[in-house]
Every structure is written in C-alpha cells, then in structure tokens.
ZAMARGU-4260 file (C-alpha; in steps of 0.2 Angstrom, whole numbers, plus 5000, padded with zeros to 4 digits):
<rodrens>
0) 5548/5428/5554 | 5530/5418/5564 | 5528/5400/5566 | 5518/5401/5551 | 5532/5408/5540
5) 5544/5394/5547 | 5530/5380/5541 | 5528/5386/5526 | 5548/5389/5523 | 5550/5372/5526
10) 5537/5365/5515 | 5541/5376/5499 | 5558/5371/5502 | 5556/5354/5501 | 5544/5355/5488
15) 5556/5362/5475 | 5572/5352/5479 | 5559/5336/5476 | 5552/5346/5460 | 5569/5348/5451
20) 5573/5331/5453 | 5576/5324/5442 | 5575/5335/5430 | 5575/5353/5421 | 5556/5359/5418
25) 5562/5369/5400 | 5572/5351/5396 | 5557/5344/5384 | 5554/5365/5381 | 5556/5368/5361
30) 5558/5385/5365 | 5553/5395/5350 | 5566/5407/5339 | 5549/5414/5337 | 5544/5423/5357
35) 5559/5434/5355 | 5551/5444/5340 | 5539/5457/5346 | 5555/5462/5357 | 5571/5461/5346
40) 5559/5468/5334 | 5555/5483/5343 | 5565/5499/5343 | 5565/5507/5358 | 5564/5527/5355
45) 5572/5532/5367 | 5592/5523/5365 | 5599/5538/5362 | 5613/5542/5348 | 5634/5544/5350
50) 5631/5562/5352 | 5617/5562/5365 | 5628/5550/5375 | 5645/5561/5374 | 5634/5575/5382
55) 5627/5567/5397 | 5642/5564/5412 | 5645/5543/5417 | 5643/5541/5396 | 5663/5538/5396
60) 5662/5527/5412 | 5650/5515/5401 | 5661/5512/5387 | 5676/5510/5399 | 5669/5496/5409
65) 5659/5487/5393 | 5677/5487/5385 | 5686/5482/5402 | 5672/5467/5403 | 5679/5462/5387
70) 5696/5460/5393 | 5688/5451/5409 | 5688/5463/5425 | 5669/5468/5429 | 5661/5481/5440
75) 5656/5475/5458 | 5650/5485/5473 | 5658/5499/5467 | 5675/5494/5461 | 5684/5484/5444
80) 5684/5465/5450 | 5696/5451/5438 | 5681/5439/5434 | 5692/5431/5419 | 5677/5432/5403
85) 5667/5421/5405 | 5666/5423/5422 | 5665/5410/5435 | 5648/5411/5439 | 5648/5400/5456
90) 5661/5407/5461 | 5662/5421/5473 | 5672/5435/5462 | 5680/5444/5478 | 5688/5428/5489
95) 5688/5416/5471 | 5678/5404/5484 | 5666/5388/5475 | 5650/5394/5478 | 5649/5375/5478
100) 5656/5376/5496 | 5640/5385/5499 | 5626/5379/5508 | 5612/5386/5504 | 5596/5385/5516
105) 5580/5386/5511 | 5578/5403/5510 | 5591/5402/5502 | 5603/5417/5512 | 5618/5407/5522
110) 5633/5415/5528 | 5650/5410/5523 | 5660/5396/5534 | 5674/5404/5534 | 5666/5424/5536
115) 5673/5433/5522 | 5665/5423/5508 | 5649/5430/5506 | 5632/5422/5493 | 5628/5440/5491
120) 5645/5443/5481 | 5641/5427/5469 | 5622/5434/5467 | 5630/5453/5462 | 5643/5447/5448
125) 5625/5437/5442 | 5610/5449/5441 | 5620/5452/5423 | 5622/5470/5426 | 5640/5470/5414
130) 5623/5470/5401 | 5618/5486/5404 | 5634/5492/5398 | 5641/5480/5385 | 5625/5483/5378
135) 5622/5504/5378 | 5640/5504/5374 | 5637/5490/5356 | 5620/5507/5356 | 5633/5520/5353
140) 5648/5513/5343 | 5640/5501/5335 | 5654/5491/5337 | 5652/5471/5335 | 5664/5465/5352
145) 5652/5472/5363 | 5635/5462/5357 | 5647/5446/5354 | 5654/5449/5371 | 5631/5449/5377
150) 5630/5436/5370 | 5643/5424/5375 | 5640/5429/5393 | 5619/5424/5391 | 5627/5408/5384
155) 5642/5401/5394 | 5626/5407/5412 | 5614/5397/5402 | 5623/5383/5403 | 5632/5386/5421
160) 5618/5385/5430 | 5603/5372/5427 | 5587/5377/5432 | 5584/5375/5453 | 5603/5364/5455
165) 5611/5381/5456 | 5612/5396/5471 | 5607/5406/5458 | 5591/5402/5457 | 5591/5398/5477
170) 5581/5419/5480 | 5570/5428/5469 | 5575/5442/5472 | 5590/5437/5460 | 5581/5428/5447
175) 5570/5446/5447 | 5585/5455/5442 | 5596/5444/5431 | 5578/5443/5419 | 5575/5464/5421
180) 5594/5462/5414 | 5591/5451/5400 | 5576/5458/5394 | 5588/5474/5392 | 5602/5469/5383
185) 5588/5460/5372 | 5585/5478/5367 | 5599/5486/5365 | 5609/5473/5352 | 5593/5467/5343
190) 5603/5475/5328 | 5615/5465/5329 | 5622/5447/5321 | 5624/5442/5336 | 5607/5443/5344
195) 5599/5437/5325 | 5608/5419/5329 | 5595/5404/5327 | 5604/5397/5343 | 5606/5411/5353
200) 5589/5416/5354 | 5586/5398/5357 | 5598/5400/5372 | 5584/5418/5378 | 5570/5414/5373
205) 5572/5398/5387 | 5580/5407/5397 | 5563/5421/5401 | 5554/5408/5401 | 5564/5397/5414
210) 5565/5415/5423 | 5545/5418/5421 | 5542/5403/5430 | 5552/5402/5444 | 5546/5420/5448
215) 5529/5414/5450 | 5529/5401/5456 | 5541/5409/5472 | 5532/5424/5475 | 5542/5433/5492
220) 5529/5428/5505 | 5532/5435/5525 | 5545/5443/5529 | 5554/5445/5512 | 5538/5453/5504
225) 5544/5469/5505 | 5559/5477/5493 | 5561/5459/5486 | 5543/5460/5480 | 5543/5474/5473
230) 5561/5469/5460 | 5550/5454/5458 | 5534/5462/5453 | 5544/5472/5438 | 5553/5456/5429
235) 5536/5446/5433 | 5528/5463/5422 | 5542/5465/5410 | 5542/5447/5405 | 5523/5446/5401
240) 5523/5463/5391 | 5537/5462/5381 | 5536/5442/5378 | 5517/5439/5377 | 5521/5423/5366
245) 5530/5415/5380 | 5520/5403/5388 | 5511/5409/5400 | 5514/5427/5400 | 5498/5435/5402
250) 5498/5426/5420 | 5516/5431/5423 | 5509/5451/5416 | 5493/5449/5428 | 5503/5444/5442
255) 5518/5457/5442 | 5505/5469/5441 | 5498/5464/5456 | 5512/5462/5464 | 5522/5481/5461
260) 5507/5487/5463 | 5507/5483/5482 | 5522/5487/5483 | 5520/5504/5478 | 5503/5502/5491
265) 5513/5495/5506 | 5532/5503/5506 | 5528/5521/5501 | 5520/5527/5515 | 5507/5541/5513
270) 5523/5554/5515 | 5535/5546/5504 | 5546/5540/5513 | 5548/5519/5512 | 5539/5508/5526
275) 5556/5498/5526 | 5566/5512/5539 | 5576/5511/5523 | 5584/5529/5508 | 5592/5516/5500
280) 5578/5500/5498 | 5567/5514/5496 | 5574/5522/5481 | 5574/5504/5474 | 5556/5502/5474
285) 5553/5520/5464 | 5568/5515/5453 | 5558/5498/5448 | 5543/5503/5447 | 5551/5518/5434
290) 5563/5502/5422 | 5545/5494/5425 | 5534/5506/5417 | 5548/5514/5402 | 5550/5495/5395
295) 5534/5489/5395 | 5526/5507/5387 | 5517/5505/5400 | 5511/5513/5412 | 5492/5503/5420
300) 5502/5502/5437 | 5499/5520/5442 | 5480/5519/5435 | 5476/5520/5453 | 5480/5539/5459
305) 5483/5533/5475 | 5500/5525/5466 | 5503/5540/5456 | 5502/5550/5472 | 5512/5538/5481
310) 5526/5542/5471 | 5525/5560/5472 | 5527/5559/5487 | 5544/5548/5488 | 5551/5560/5473
315) 5550/5576/5486 | 5555/5564/5502 | 5572/5556/5495 | 5573/5575/5486 | 5572/5582/5508
320) 5580/5568/5516 | 5595/5570/5504 | 5595/5588/5501 | 5588/5589/5483 | 5603/5573/5478
325) 5620/5586/5490 | 5621/5577/5507 | 5619/5559/5506 | 5620/5551/5524 | 5609/5534/5520
330) 5599/5529/5534 | 5594/5511/5538 | 5603/5496/5524 | 5609/5497/5506 | 5616/5482/5498
335) 5617/5492/5483 | 5605/5482/5473 | 5600/5493/5459 | 5593/5496/5441 | 5592/5497/5424
340) 5611/5496/5424 | 5628/5491/5438 | 5625/5505/5451 | 5640/5519/5454 | 5652/5519/5466
345) 5649/5537/5472 | 5629/5537/5485 | 5629/5556/5477 | 5625/5548/5459 | 5617/5534/5464
350) 5601/5546/5474 | 5603/5557/5460 | 5601/5545/5448 | 5583/5540/5457 | 5579/5558/5456
355) 5579/5559/5436 | 5569/5545/5434 | 5555/5551/5445 | 5556/5568/5438 | 5557/5565/5420
360) 5545/5549/5424 | 5534/5561/5434 | 5533/5575/5422 | 5523/5588/5428 | 5532/5589/5445
365) 5540/5606/5449 | 5562/5599/5452 | 5565/5597/5466 | 5585/5596/5464 | 5599/5601/5455
370) 5595/5591/5439 | 5608/5584/5429 | 5607/5570/5417 | 5615/5552/5420 | 5615/5534/5406
375) 5602/5528/5416 | 5588/5542/5414 | 5596/5543/5396 | 5594/5529/5392 | 5577/5525/5395
380) 5572/5544/5392 | 5582/5547/5377 | 5582/5565/5371 | 5571/5570/5384 | 5585/5567/5397
385) 5593/5582/5390 | 5579/5595/5391 | 5579/5598/5410 | 5600/5597/5410 | 5608/5612/5422
390) 5591/5618/5429 | 5593/5619/5447 | 5574/5625/5462 | 5579/5639/5472 | 5584/5637/5488
395) 5577/5642/5505 | 5576/5659/5506 | 5573/5654/5530 | 5577/5640/5539 | 5565/5627/5531
400) 5560/5609/5540 | 5552/5595/5531 | 5540/5585/5542 | 5539/5565/5538 | 5531/5558/5553
405) 5525/5546/5546 | 5540/5541/5540 | 5553/5544/5557 | 5562/5559/5548 | 5565/5579/5552
410) 5576/5590/5540 | 5580/5607/5541 | 5587/5614/5527 | 5593/5632/5528 | 5603/5645/5516
415) 5619/5653/5518 | 5625/5671/5526 | 5635/5681/5524 | 5646/5675/5539 | 5634/5658/5538
420) 5636/5641/5527 | 5622/5636/5520 | 5617/5618/5528 | 5605/5605/5533 | 5601/5593/5544
425) 5592/5576/5546 | 5587/5570/5565 | 5578/5550/5567 | 5566/5551/5576 | 5548/5539/5576
430) 5538/5527/5568 | 5557/5515/5564 | 5556/5504/5549 | 5541/5489/5542 | 5533/5483/5560
435) 5537/5465/5563 | 5551/5459/5559 | 5560/5482/5558 | 5571/5470/5546 | 5580/5484/5539
440) 5581/5498/5552 | 5598/5501/5562 | 5597/5507/5581 | 5598/5522/5577 | 5585/5532/5585
445) 5589/5550/5590 | 5600/5550/5578 | 5606/5565/5565 | 5614/5568/5550 | 5622/5587/5549
450) 5630/5595/5534 | 5639/5611/5527 | 5638/5617/5508 | 5636/5600/5504 | 5648/5594/5512
455) 5647/5579/5528 | 5652/5582/5545 | 5642/5570/5554 | 5634/5554/5546 | 5625/5539/5544
460) 5640/5521/5545 | 5630/5514/5533 | 5629/5494/5528 | 5646/5488/5527 | 5640/5469/5524
465) 5627/5459/5527 | 5631/5440/5530 | 5650/5441/5526 | 5654/5447/5541 | 5643/5445/5553
470) 5653/5454/5567 | 5651/5470/5555 | 5633/5466/5553 | 5634/5468/5569 | 5643/5484/5570
475) 5636/5494/5557 | 5617/5495/5564 | 5624/5495/5580 | 5616/5511/5592 | 5636/5512/5592
480) 5639/5516/5577 | 5628/5530/5577 | 5627/5549/5582 | 5614/5546/5595 | 5616/5539/5614
485) 5622/5521/5620 | 5619/5517/5639 | 5628/5505/5645 | 5636/5497/5634 | 5620/5493/5626
490) 5614/5492/5609 | 5593/5502/5610 | 5590/5485/5599 | 5593/5464/5601 | 5596/5459/5583
495) 5587/5444/5579 | 5598/5434/5566 | 5607/5441/5549 | 5589/5454/5547 | 5578/5454/5564
500) 5575/5461/5579 | 5570/5454/5593 | 5558/5470/5595 | 5553/5487/5591 | 5563/5502/5595
505) 5547/5513/5597 | 5555/5532/5598 | 5541/5550/5595 | 5544/5566/5593 | 5539/5578/5608
510) 5543/5596/5602 | 5546/5605/5585 | 5545/5623/5584 | 5554/5636/5569 | 5554/5656/5579
515) 5561/5667/5568 | 5580/5659/5565 | 5579/5645/5579 | 5572/5628/5575 | 5570/5612/5589
520) 5569/5597/5587 | 5562/5585/5602 | 5561/5567/5605 | 5563/5550/5613 | 5563/5532/5612
525) 5562/5519/5623 | 5575/5505/5621 | 5584/5505/5631 | 5564/5501/5643 | 5577/5487/5649
530) 5590/5494/5660 | 5574/5508/5667 | 5581/5523/5657 | 5571/5532/5643 | 5582/5545/5632
535) 5574/5561/5626 | 5586/5571/5614 | 5583/5590/5611 | 5591/5599/5597 | 5593/5619/5598
540) 5600/5624/5578 | 5603/5646/5578 | 5610/5644/5557 | 5614/5663/5561 | 5621/5660/5576
545) 5631/5647/5570 | 5629/5634/5581 | 5620/5618/5587 | 5616/5613/5606 | 5609/5595/5609
550) 5604/5591/5626 | 5603/5572/5631 | 5591/5571/5647 | 5591/5555/5653 | 5575/5550/5665
555) 5582/5536/5676 | 5582/5532/5695 | 5599/5523/5696 | 5617/5523/5688 | 5621/5522/5672
560) 5637/5524/5659 | 5632/5533/5646 | 5640/5537/5630 | 5639/5552/5616 | 5643/5547/5600
565) 5645/5555/5583 | 5652/5547/5569 | 5663/5560/5554 | 5664/5557/5536 | 5684/5550/5533
570) 5684/5567/5525 | 5687/5577/5543 | 5703/5581/5552 | 5699/5580/5571 | 5708/5585/5582
575) 5710/5595/5600 | 5708/5611/5603 | 5729/5617/5616 | 5723/5622/5632 | 5702/5616/5631
580) 5699/5595/5635 | 5681/5596/5631 | 5684/5601/5614 | 5686/5597/5599 | 5692/5605/5583
585) 5682/5599/5563 | 5690/5601/5549 | 5683/5594/5531 | 5700/5589/5523 | 5695/5587/5504
590) 5691/5606/5511 | 5706/5613/5521 | 5720/5620/5507 | 5705/5630/5500 | 5701/5638/5518
595) 5683/5628/5520 | 5672/5629/5535 | 5678/5623/5550 | 5667/5616/5570 | 5668/5616/5585
600) 5663/5600/5595 | 5661/5605/5613 | 5656/5591/5625 | 5651/5593/5641 | 5661/5595/5656
605) 5659/5581/5663 | 5661/5570/5651 | 5681/5561/5647 | 5683/5561/5629 | 5690/5549/5615
610) 5694/5550/5598 | 5696/5535/5589 | 5697/5528/5572 | 5696/5512/5561 | 5701/5499/5579
615) 5694/5483/5575 | 5694/5476/5595 | 5680/5483/5599 | 5673/5491/5584 | 5673/5510/5580
620) 5679/5521/5570 | 5672/5515/5552 | 5661/5520/5539 | 5652/5508/5523 | 5652/5521/5509
625) 5646/5502/5499 | 5641/5487/5505 | 5654/5477/5503 | 5667/5491/5506 | 5672/5500/5525
630) 5687/5513/5528 | 5692/5521/5543 | 5684/5537/5551 | 5685/5547/5564 | 5673/5543/5577
635) 5672/5556/5595 | 5665/5546/5609 | 5659/5559/5627 | 5659/5544/5636 | 5647/5550/5657
640) 5642/5546/5673 | 5623/5549/5676 | 5614/5545/5690 | 5593/5548/5692 | 5585/5559/5682
645) 5600/5573/5672 | 5606/5578/5657 | 5622/5583/5644 | 5626/5597/5635 | 5635/5597/5617
650) 5637/5612/5608 | 5640/5612/5593 | 5650/5629/5583 | 5656/5635/5565 | 5669/5646/5559
655) 5675/5652/5542 | 5694/5649/5546 | 5705/5662/5540 | 5722/5660/5533 | 5732/5655/5551
660) 5718/5644/5555 | 5717/5633/5539 | 5731/5622/5546 | 5727/5616/5561
</rodrens>
C-alpha cells in the first residue's frame, strides 16, 4: 500500500466520521413506497415453479435452510449456526462476542483482540443471504411465513444498523453484497402481503437509498479496487436499473456499470485466469457479472466485445482449472463469498454452480463441464436451466495440456484406459497475482494438485481464516502448506500484514513438452534469492505408465536444509511400506472398501521422511475445506541437506489394488 493510498484512506475515514456526525443522511428523507413499484411490480419470467424446483438437486436444501431460519438457525460458512430470529446483528455468530467490542480501522478491518473473533464473521451474517433462501421458499410454496420472516429480518436490520454507525457500514463490498440480497428479496416476495405493507415499503425504500448513497461515495480504490470494486459496481448497477425512481439512481447505474466493466477488463486476464492469483475470486467476479445482468435484464456491460471474450475465456479457464468442476483444489485466497445465495459447503458445488451460470449466460459456447442445474442457475434462468441437464462434454482421447501463461497455471487431463485411471494435474508457475500487493496470492510457486478419477490426492490446503487467527492465516498461505519445497524453513514470500506481501515471488516456465503419452513441465522461481538459491522443478508425467516423477534442482553455492512437502486430502490414508523406509502407500479412504486407486510415494533415498496430521506447534497437516473451517489432513515432509547444485528425485506411482491389498 503506497503512502498516497494510506493518506487517502486516512482522509476519507476522517471525512466519513465527520459526515456521520451528527446524524443519518436518510433521517430527513421522505422514503416514498412508490419508488419500489418498478421492482415489486416486476414479474420475473425466471422464477421456477414448484415442479421445476423439485427437479433440481439442492432445492430441498433451500427449503430446509429456510425452515431452519424461521426457528433462528442460519446457514453460515457451510454450517448451521444458532443465531435467534431476528439475530443480534452486531455479534459474531460463531463466538457470540459483540461487535461493539471491535475497534474498526478506517479501512473497516480489525483483528479480534483475543484472536478468534473475526469481523468477517459479523459481515457474513449481515450480508443477509438468508433472504435468498426465504424468498425462494416463498416463491415455490406460497407460504406467507417465509415472506413475513424476510420482512422481519429487513426491518430489524434497519433498526439495529443506523447509517454509518456500526461495523456493518465499514466496508463497501459488504454494503454491495447486502444490497444485492435486498433486491432479490424484494423480487422474490413481491406478491406477498408483507411486501404490500406501506410501513415495510418505507423501510425498504430507505435502505435502498442509503445503500446506493454509501456505495456511490465509497467505491474501493487502490489496493482494494479488485473483487471489492466488482461487487460494489454490480450493486450500484442493479440498484440504479431496478429502482430508477430513487434519488440519484441514474448516476448510480452509470457509475456501477463503469466500475463493473473496468473490473472485467482488469481482473479477468486474456487467458481467462484471474489477476488476483485466486481461483475463488475469479469465480466471484464472474458470478457478479451474471447476477447484475440478469437482475437488470440489460447486458449493456458486454457491449464491448472484449468483455464478452473475457467471460468466454473465464468459463474455459475455470473448466480447465477444475477439470470441468470435478477436481476442485483452490489456489490463492478464498472466503467463500458468493451471490446470489449462500454458498454451498462443498467446493465442488460452488464451482459447478459458477460454471452453470456462465454457460447459460453466454448461451452460444460449447459445453466444457458436466451440467446439472443448481438452485442459483434455476432462479436466475428459470426453465432454461433445465434444458441441458445431464449433458457432459466428451472426455480427452489423449493427454491434453492447458496452457495459461498469463495466469501462471498449467493443467493436464488424461483419459482412463485398461489398468490406468483418468487423471488431472495442475501446476502453479508464472505470474503470481495482482502486482504491487499480491493480496490474495499464496506462496505456492511450483506447487501442484493431483486427482485420479475425480478423487483428490495431492491438494492445495485452502485458506482457513483471514482475521480470526493470524497464526492460521500465516500457515495456510505459506510455502510449508503447499506441495512444493521449503528451503531453510522459510516461506517463498514474506507477508506484510494480513493480506499483502513484501515483494513478489517471481517464477517462470522453462519447458513444456508433449511427446506421445508423456508430458514434461518445468519451471523455476526466485523466492529464495535472499538465501542464494534458485529452485527448479521438473514434472515428468506418464499416464499410460501410471507414474509421475518430480525432480527438484537447487542452484546454489552453499549448504541448505530443504523439505519437499506433500499435502494429501483428509480422505486419504497414508502408511509406510514395510521394508522401504522412503516409500509411503496412499489410499483414498472414501474408496477403500470398493477397491479404489492407490498411490506409492517414493522419496529420494537421501531424505528423512516424516508424516504429520493436525499438529499445532508448529502447524502441520491441516486442510481448510471452506472459510472459517479446518480439519486435519496427512502431510508428508521429505527433508534433506544439500550443498552446491543438487537434485532430489521423487516418484509417484498408482495402481489398482487387488482384494488382498485393499486393507493395507
């Protein structure tokens, strides 16, 4: 963060505090219920019928979550949390600690004093994504209790959160995501008795005005003008287009479309990857574009051909980087932020939903993922979401390599055959993230992810948390948590605060070759130049021979301690192979009884091999399946001492076990 940006943030923060005193800019506003008529009288053709909803996997979960919300249990961070109804909007729903105890920085971020509380947990509750579940439940059942609950939530939130006076007005992205939830709620319950009450309409009209006013004055700049700006732009676009009678709506829409368009231009790279070095935030930006265009009914944003081409490239990239939504190993940061509804707990469902939305939105692209409709696609596209149900693209006939040099990602997919399973590998090498801050990148250069038949083996560890626990934040983005090499116990990159890095970890691809059934990937990175080391890694993949060979070479003139790290999915069972000290046997636990594929990891004979899982001091062997969640996972560390230019060799072999091997 530059000195200019720091001064700008301080000035804006002081200005805002002065502006908020003595009062609310909406206090003298005569909120006209008629402002909502264009929204409440709109009959979206996309809303599905009850029969259509029953055809879509996940719709039953929507009804279940809506019913639980009536009794005070909300779905947050992939699990149900007892919050009461209405909740305490100024309390951390996970710990119960009051947000009044937080001292927000002028940026809106503040780590908890005791470590565990996290302002991000408070914000998750205040995104009001429960409104999507309640509104959808009302739209398919016509039961008034769902609409009444949505109205109570909105009214209680308004009363508990005076404009600019609580932490829920401290971050523009949060205001934007909440505004999108409010617009959807108004559309979904528009035919209910609750939506017809003038008192409720006045509250809703006032909230829309205040959210639009806040966003217009607080669009993100500098180091936060990435996915934050995309969310804020999407909200301003939707508010301005759906509520043209609100004071300033025309300016909101113009400003929002400009911000969202610039975000597409900047955040989606020419090869479809994300500028921020995060698979999750790329998907989020794509979802925000689709949502804003569907809610406004206008895609003026994509009048520029290049923007549509970027979305097409993003669809293809996301399909390639996730094996068509089948093999999910997120790289970079992820806080599970989503729209239009609450994100599913399973990462595979989150990404398949994004792929569905992009495919339906683009309309004329070949299908690159296995399509099964989900609630978000159903409520945004209606019956159109049911048409491609069950369709799958043809699999590769031979090993296929996806080259994404702008994004620093390379993927290999290969078909199954007799005695050899289909597989997927992703290699992280090249540009690291958004220049200047690299805010959402992890220290993962030359790391890889590996799947067989869609089952995870070697994986990225996830994110864990942002502000709740600095120690876990540091672990999950460090080199020690990724499938690469740690030198002298140091991470490739040195963090600067919660999100930034002191400097870039540059890397480049040295070689990519496809020869028959072999694929060679080689790259090097310079994160250890301070220790006088350049790390090179070569991957030799032979799918037909069921083998993967890693050669890690260190260019240095001194002695160093190196540790090759291998993180395995929690479902994996890892055991030492009798009689072979450096060989480990790995079986997918979910498939153990049915005879799934098994791996053998053969470390270099010079290495001391150790196995870890769920250790705290130091942190080793942890996996984060979603934000604010973590669980133990097997982690293999192969340590060695090298001097001068040296290489370590690791082999990974896979085979189908016979009946006698399945329990070994």
